[in-house]
ZAMARGU-4260 file (C-alpha; in steps of 0.2 Angstrom, whole numbers, plus 5000, padded with zeros to 4 digits):
<rodrens>
0) 5012/4576/5228 | 5015/4593/5236 | 5025/4597/5251 | 5021/4610/5264 | 5032/4625/5263
5) 5044/4628/5277 | 5039/4644/5287 | 5053/4657/5289 | 5061/4659/5306 | 5066/4677/5312
10) 5078/4683/5326 | 5070/4700/5327 | 5052/4704/5332 | 5043/4708/5316 | 5035/4724/5322
15) 5037/4743/5317 | 5043/4753/5332 | 5047/4772/5332 | 5055/4777/5349 | 5065/4793/5344
20) 5065/4807/5331 | 5076/4802/5317 | 5088/4804/5311 | 5093/4801/5330 | 5109/4806/5338
25) 5119/4791/5333 | 5113/4792/5315 | 5117/4810/5315 | 5135/4807/5321 | 5138/4794/5308
30) 5131/4806/5295 | 5145/4818/5300 | 5158/4805/5299 | 5152/4800/5282 | 5152/4818/5276
35) 5171/4819/5280 | 5176/4804/5271 | 5163/4797/5258 | 5160/4805/5241 | 5145/4816/5239
40) 5140/4807/5223 | 5135/4792/5234 | 5118/4796/5239 | 5106/4787/5252 | 5088/4788/5252
45) 5085/4786/5270 | 5094/4796/5283 | 5096/4782/5296 | 5110/4770/5299 | 5107/4751/5301
50) 5111/4741/5316 | 5102/4725/5312 | 5090/4718/5300 | 5080/4702/5299 | 5064/4697/5289
55) 5055/4712/5285 | 5062/4723/5298 | 5077/4735/5299 | 5083/4742/5316 | 5093/4758/5316
60) 5107/4763/5328 | 5095/4774/5338 | 5083/4759/5342 | 5070/4762/5329 | 5062/4748/5319
65) 5057/4751/5301 | 5046/4740/5290 | 5057/4736/5275 | 5047/4738/5258 | 5063/4740/5248
70) 5073/4724/5251 | 5089/4734/5247 | 5082/4736/5230 | 5076/4718/5227 | 5091/4710/5235
75) 5086/4703/5252 | 5071/4693/5245 | 5075/4679/5258 | 5077/4692/5272 | 5093/4702/5277
80) 5099/4688/5288 | 5092/4672/5282 | 5098/4658/5294 | 5102/4646/5279 | 5112/4660/5270
85) 5121/4665/5287 | 5125/4647/5290 | 5132/4644/5273 | 5143/4660/5274 | 5150/4655/5291
90) 5154/4638/5285 | 5163/4644/5269 | 5173/4658/5277 | 5180/4645/5289 | 5188/4636/5275
95) 5193/4650/5262 | 5187/4667/5257 | 5195/4668/5240 | 5207/4659/5228 | 5201/4666/5212
100) 5191/4654/5201 | 5203/4658/5186 | 5218/4653/5197 | 5213/4638/5208 | 5194/4634/5205
105) 5182/4627/5217 | 5165/4617/5217 | 5154/4631/5223 | 5156/4640/5207 | 5151/4625/5197
110) 5136/4621/5209 | 5129/4638/5206 | 5131/4636/5187 | 5122/4619/5188 | 5108/4627/5198
115) 5106/4642/5186 | 5106/4630/5171 | 5091/4621/5180 | 5081/4636/5184 | 5083/4648/5169
120) 5071/4645/5155 | 5076/4635/5140 | 5080/4616/5138 | 5095/4619/5127 | 5113/4616/5133
125) 5118/4631/5144 | 5134/4639/5150 | 5136/4652/5165 | 5149/4665/5170 | 5149/4673/5187
130) 5153/4691/5191 | 5150/4703/5205 | 5136/4716/5200 | 5122/4718/5188 | 5131/4730/5178
135) 5146/4718/5176 | 5133/4704/5170 | 5126/4716/5157 | 5143/4722/5151 | 5148/4704/5148
140) 5132/4698/5140 | 5135/4712/5127 | 5153/4706/5125 | 5147/4688/5122 | 5134/4694/5109
145) 5145/4705/5099 | 5159/4692/5098 | 5148/4677/5095 | 5138/4686/5081 | 5152/4696/5073
150) 5141/4711/5074 | 5142/4727/5084 | 5125/4736/5086 | 5115/4734/5102 | 5096/4739/5104
155) 5090/4745/5121 | 5073/4753/5126 | 5066/4769/5132 | 5065/4770/5151 | 5078/4756/5153
160) 5091/4755/5167 | 5105/4743/5165 | 5119/4750/5176 | 5132/4764/5180 | 5147/4758/5170
165) 5151/4766/5154 | 5143/4754/5142 | 5128/4751/5154 | 5126/4770/5155 | 5124/4770/5136
170) 5111/4757/5137 | 5102/4766/5151 | 5089/4779/5145 | 5087/4791/5159 | 5100/4805/5160
175) 5099/4812/5178 | 5107/4806/5189 | 5114/4791/5180 | 5122/4798/5165 | 5126/4815/5172
180) 5119/4830/5182 | 5122/4848/5186 | 5141/4846/5188 | 5142/4838/5170 | 5140/4822/5161
185) 5150/4806/5163 | 5152/4803/5144 | 5157/4801/5131 | 5147/4784/5131 | 5150/4768/5122
190) 5145/4768/5104 | 5133/4758/5093 | 5119/4758/5106 | 5102/4762/5099 | 5086/4767/5108
195) 5069/4759/5104 | 5051/4764/5110 | 5045/4753/5125 | 5028/4746/5127 | 5021/4757/5141
200) 5003/4754/5142 | 4998/4768/5154 | 5007/4781/5143 | 5004/4775/5126 | 4998/4789/5114
205) 4987/4776/5106 | 4979/4767/5121 | 4972/4753/5110 | 4990/4748/5104 | 4993/4730/5107
210) 5009/4722/5113 | 5012/4714/5097 | 5009/4731/5088 | 5021/4740/5100 | 5034/4727/5096
215) 5032/4729/5078 | 5034/4747/5080 | 5051/4744/5088 | 5055/4731/5075 | 5052/4743/5061
220) 5063/4755/5069 | 5077/4742/5070 | 5075/4737/5052 | 5076/4755/5046 | 5089/4763/5057
225) 5101/4748/5061 | 5097/4733/5050 | 5096/4716/5057 | 5113/4711/5049 | 5122/4724/5060
230) 5112/4720/5076 | 5121/4709/5089 | 5108/4710/5103 | 5092/4716/5109 | 5093/4719/5128
235) 5077/4722/5138 | 5071/4721/5156 | 5055/4710/5155 | 5048/4722/5169 | 5058/4738/5169
240) 5065/4743/5185 | 5071/4761/5188 | 5061/4767/5173 | 5045/4764/5184 | 5041/4745/5185
245) 5034/4746/5168 | 5025/4730/5163 | 5025/4729/5144 | 5008/4724/5135 | 5005/4705/5133
250) 5014/4699/5117 | 5027/4713/5117 | 5041/4702/5123 | 5037/4686/5113 | 5036/4696/5097
255) 5053/4704/5100 | 5061/4687/5104 | 5053/4678/5089 | 5060/4692/5077 | 5077/4691/5086
260) 5078/4672/5083 | 5073/4674/5065 | 5087/4686/5062 | 5101/4679/5072 | 5100/4693/5085
265) 5104/4688/5103 | 5089/4691/5114 | 5096/4696/5131 | 5083/4697/5146 | 5090/4709/5160
270) 5083/4700/5175 | 5094/4709/5188 | 5080/4716/5197 | 5065/4705/5192 | 5073/4688/5194
275) 5073/4674/5208 | 5054/4673/5213 | 5052/4692/5214 | 5038/4692/5201 | 5029/4676/5206
280) 5040/4666/5194 | 5058/4661/5194 | 5060/4674/5181 | 5049/4688/5174 | 5050/4681/5156
285) 5042/4665/5162 | 5025/4673/5163 | 5024/4674/5144 | 5035/4658/5140 | 5049/4669/5133
290) 5066/4660/5132 | 5081/4672/5131 | 5097/4668/5122 | 5106/4675/5137 | 5099/4680/5154
295) 5108/4692/5166 | 5105/4690/5185 | 5111/4698/5201 | 5102/4707/5216 | 5091/4693/5224
300) 5103/4679/5218 | 5113/4677/5234 | 5104/4684/5249 | 5113/4700/5250 | 5131/4694/5245
305) 5138/4702/5229 | 5136/4690/5215 | 5129/4691/5197 | 5128/4679/5183 | 5125/4677/5164
310) 5117/4661/5159 | 5114/4657/5141 | 5116/4646/5125 | 5132/4636/5126 | 5136/4640/5108
315) 5136/4659/5112 | 5146/4658/5128 | 5158/4645/5122 | 5162/4656/5107 | 5172/4667/5118
320) 5191/4662/5119 | 5198/4656/5136 | 5203/4671/5146 | 5190/4682/5137 | 5178/4682/5152
325) 5181/4683/5171 | 5187/4694/5184 | 5197/4693/5200 | 5182/4692/5212 | 5169/4685/5200
330) 5160/4670/5208 | 5168/4673/5225 | 5167/4657/5235 | 5158/4665/5250 | 5145/4673/5238
335) 5143/4656/5229 | 5139/4648/5246 | 5126/4661/5250 | 5118/4659/5233 | 5116/4641/5235
340) 5108/4643/5252 | 5097/4658/5246 | 5090/4647/5231 | 5087/4633/5243 | 5077/4644/5255
345) 5067/4650/5240 | 5063/4632/5235 | 5059/4626/5253 | 5048/4641/5258 | 5040/4641/5241
350) 5044/4660/5238 | 5036/4659/5221 | 5019/4656/5229 | 5023/4669/5242 | 5026/4682/5229
355) 5009/4679/5221 | 5001/4680/5238 | 5009/4697/5241 | 5003/4703/5225 | 4985/4698/5229
360) 4985/4706/5246 | 4994/4722/5241 | 4985/4725/5224 | 4968/4721/5232 | 4970/4734/5245
365) 4978/4747/5234 | 4964/4745/5220 | 4951/4747/5234 | 4959/4763/5239 | 4960/4769/5221
370) 4942/4766/5219 | 4938/4775/5235 | 4947/4790/5229 | 4938/4791/5213 | 4941/4800/5197
375) 4951/4814/5206 | 4963/4801/5213 | 4982/4804/5212 | 4984/4786/5209 | 4986/4785/5190
380) 4990/4766/5189 | 4994/4751/5200 | 5005/4738/5191 | 5018/4725/5193 | 5019/4706/5196
385) 5022/4697/5212 | 5031/4707/5225 | 5037/4719/5211 | 5023/4732/5212 | 5021/4750/5208
390) 5010/4765/5210 | 5012/4779/5197 | 5006/4796/5204 | 4998/4809/5193 | 4990/4826/5195
395) 4972/4823/5200 | 4961/4819/5185 | 4976/4819/5173 | 4991/4808/5167 | 5003/4822/5171
400) 5017/4815/5182 | 5016/4820/5200 | 5034/4819/5208 | 5030/4831/5222 | 5016/4819/5229
405) 5028/4804/5226 | 5041/4812/5237 | 5029/4818/5250 | 5022/4800/5251 | 5039/4792/5253
410) 5043/4805/5267 | 5027/4802/5276 | 5030/4784/5276 | 5047/4785/5283 | 5041/4796/5297
415) 5030/4782/5302 | 5043/4769/5301 | 5040/4762/5284 | 5054/4762/5271 | 5048/4763/5253
420) 5058/4767/5237 | 5053/4779/5222 | 5058/4777/5204 | 5052/4781/5186 | 5058/4791/5172
425) 5047/4806/5179 | 5051/4803/5197 | 5033/4799/5200 | 5032/4780/5205 | 5032/4772/5222
430) 5039/4754/5220 | 5035/4740/5233 | 5049/4727/5234 | 5046/4719/5251 | 5056/4704/5256
435) 5047/4688/5250 | 5047/4681/5268 | 5037/4696/5275 | 5022/4691/5285 | 5004/4697/5281
440) 5003/4706/5298 | 5019/4716/5295 | 5014/4719/5276 | 4997/4725/5281 | 5004/4737/5294
445) 5016/4744/5280 | 5001/4746/5268 | 4991/4755/5282 | 5004/4768/5283 | 5006/4769/5264
450) 4987/4771/5262 | 4987/4785/5275 | 5001/4794/5266 | 4992/4793/5249 | 4976/4800/5257
455) 4985/4815/5264 | 4995/4819/5248 | 4989/4831/5234
</rodrens>
């Protein structure tokens, strides 16, 4: 017996509206205040300042309304002010905002861990630790893997992004801006991190290579350059995020996971960006039935509140001695309340199915546009799963990256009131990450603007 999904309710009208040039006077004033006190190293992609947000709409301080196709980088999947999340946060802050779980614990932390044990893949006994950010989750997953195995080496992949802390910078493949820039590098970075070739179907030198063959290529490199007996963990994003929303060929992930299991290597799935219904499944690994030893989560977990987690095999996480894991704010009670409410919204509104509907609507339209533009199209590939979609732009008739067109498209969309994000190793990918609660009318309006920008780009 199936139940009808509850429909989302919104405070703000779900319509795009541009009433003033932007950045408007209030945003300009805030930008001047920012320049005086905020470090230049913190960059913002959109030059307007937010006054309110709900569903798929962001209002700026000057009265403009933008369609949000970025969700704060896949965070506000249930919308930026989901009523259930807001209510749970209000109720929690009326009781206590913090005690530190490592000092005086509370039920909310346990309830989140119980829910993650239920939702994450694998029918084995699981344990969870809560933190604040995706980078923290990744750092601690590696800590657990190294201690539990007694090994030190970690394998990561080309085009990977895992965070901005020292260890996660080492795991991240792209240098600029994450590992350094014109003013210098952030290194030296953590040692014993090895880089493996990713399955990137659009850019494979051998277009006929299968996912299994691409995995075997990486496995051969691990065996030759590291040695399975020295390898603590393999960490991989099932769909790479900042690297360009790269979806590996079918069979790539299962083959790597099987090799890791055979060799006592901890297989870590970094689902920080791809988790929580984003790809049309609870987690991206679910699409191929891959069961990680440890899964890292953040972003969409708590409706916009800062929370992250690692969930994995009990024998791995319980190998760490008491006091070896934690942090002052990890599993903050307000964030835990938000997470439980956000997950409830995902279930009640069936946002897994909604992500699948978004994929069908968006890819159908974009592929029609690609066909219309023909062989000289700047659209090299449309890819992704669920509401984690991407367009890779190229020079017409080639596979040469076209970052200039990508920037122009994003700028043109913003001028018309649509916020989109770019990414990719070559800076030539537009990624679409709409809130999963976005309505068809608003999504189609955003896609209208995107299509017009693509047609105008060279």
